[in-house]
C-alpha positions, -999 to 999 in steps of 0.1 A, spaced: 402 11 -379 387 24 -412 377 60 -414 340 67 -418 328 79 -452 325 116 -458 288 115 -463 284 97 -429 306 122 -413 286 151 -428 253 136 -418 264 130 -382 277 166 -379 245 180 -394 224 162 -368 246 172 -339 246 208 -350 207 207 -350 204 196 -314 189 226 -295 203 239 -262 191 220 -231 187 189 -252 208 158 -260 208 128 -282 226 95 -275 251 82 -301 225 56 -311 198 83 -315 221 102 -339 228 71 -358 191 62 -361 183 97 -372 205 92 -403 191 57 -409 221 38 -394 227 15 -365 264 26 -362 264 42 -328 301 35 -325 306 51 -359 289 82 -345 313 81 -316 343 79 -340 330 109 -360 326 129 -328 361 120 -316 378 130 -348 355 158 -362 331 169 -335 350 198 -320 332 224 -342 297 212 -332 280 211 -297 297 177 -289 285 178 -253 249 173 -266 258 137 -277 258 114 -247 260 77 -239 228 57 -238 229 58 -200 228 96 -201 265 100 -190 285 126 -208 313 118 -233 341 99 -217 370 120 -205 351 152 -211 328 151 -180 341 184 -165 340 204 -197 306 191 -206 292 199 -172 301 236 -178 281 235 -210 251 217 -193 250 242 -165 252 272 -189 224 258 -210 203 246 -182 203 209 -193 184 187 -168 209 167 -148 206 138 -123 232 134 -96 243 103 -77 234 101 -41 269 112 -30 270 140 -56 302 126 -72 287 115 -105 260 129 -128 241 121 -159 217 138 -182 180 133 -173 171 117 -206 134 117 -198 135 155 -198 164 163 -222 163 138 -250 159 154 -284 139 136 -310 149 148 -345 123 156 -371 
């Protein structure tokens, strides 16, 4: 898979760094903010370069946290007070996007 361009990487990381506590954006929201439709490209940037920004604030369109990072992300969401919705049996959670979605300026 080709690597994303440096300007795309920088733009994604800038947007993610600007997401305030208690708020999230979907991969598609981040892409749209930088004038792109490349939600998967945003995911690739986050996978390779996202450890220095608040990666837990970028979620799937369903509101679910990043794959394979659900436990670590939950710690951040609880610390920040991010609105969560739990499944009926309490085994699964997602972000309440109606309350937590960040709309970038």
